C-alpha positions as CSV (number, residue, x, y, z in Angstrom):
1,X,-7.6,115.9,-106.2
2,X,-6.8,114.8,-109.6
3,X,-3.4,113.7,-108.2
4,X,-5.7,111.4,-105.8
5,X,-7.9,110.2,-108.3
6,X,-9.0,106.5,-107.4
7,X,-8.6,107.2,-103.8
8,X,-10.9,108.3,-100.9
9,X,-10.4,112.0,-100.1
10,X,-11.6,113.4,-96.7
11,X,-13.0,117.2,-97.7
12,X,-14.0,119.0,-94.5
13,X,-16.1,122.2,-93.3
14,X,-17.7,122.2,-90.4
15,X,-21.3,123.2,-91.2
16,X,-20.6,121.2,-95.1
17,X,-21.6,124.4,-96.7
18,X,-18.4,126.1,-98.3
19,X,-17.1,122.3,-98.7
20,X,-20.2,121.7,-100.4
21,X,-19.7,124.1,-102.8
22,X,-16.4,123.3,-103.9
23,X,-17.2,119.7,-104.6
24,X,-19.9,120.7,-106.7
25,X,-17.7,123.2,-108.8
26,X,-15.3,119.7,-108.9
27,X,-17.8,118.1,-110.6
28,X,-19.3,120.2,-113.0
29,X,-15.5,121.4,-114.2
30,X,-13.6,118.0,-113.8
31,X,-16.0,115.7,-113.8
32,X,-18.9,116.4,-116.7
33,X,-21.7,117.0,-114.4
34,X,-24.6,119.2,-115.0
35,X,-24.9,122.2,-112.7
36,X,-28.8,121.0,-111.7
37,X,-27.2,117.9,-110.6
38,X,-23.8,119.1,-109.0
39,X,-25.9,122.1,-107.0
40,X,-28.7,119.1,-105.9
41,X,-26.1,118.4,-103.2
42,X,-25.5,121.8,-102.3
43,X,-28.9,122.4,-102.2
44,X,-29.5,119.5,-99.3
45,X,-27.2,121.3,-97.0
46,X,-28.0,125.1,-97.7
47,X,-28.9,128.0,-100.4
48,X,-25.9,129.9,-101.1
49,X,-26.1,133.8,-100.4
50,X,-25.6,136.4,-103.5
51,X,-22.0,136.3,-102.7
52,X,-22.0,132.3,-102.9
53,X,-23.8,132.7,-106.0
54,X,-21.5,134.8,-107.8
55,X,-18.2,133.3,-107.0
56,X,-19.8,129.9,-108.1
57,X,-21.1,131.4,-111.2
58,X,-17.6,133.8,-112.1
59,X,-15.6,130.3,-111.2
60,X,-17.2,128.4,-113.9
61,X,-17.4,131.1,-116.3
62,X,-13.8,131.3,-115.8
63,X,-13.1,128.4,-116.5
64,X,-15.6,128.2,-119.2
65,X,-14.0,130.7,-121.2
66,X,-10.4,129.1,-121.0
């Protein structure tokens, strides 16, 4: 997505669940959004289950340690 900065990007998921998580993680990790602000859009669409919550946290935590 960095290569396409400034251009519109279409990110698709049939139910908009998974894509909302990946966009939120991008907003947190690359754009400096707070977790609360980025995850607010996710929670408008769905509430991630335990597996997805662990995935989200592990990705964010790994990048924070890098």
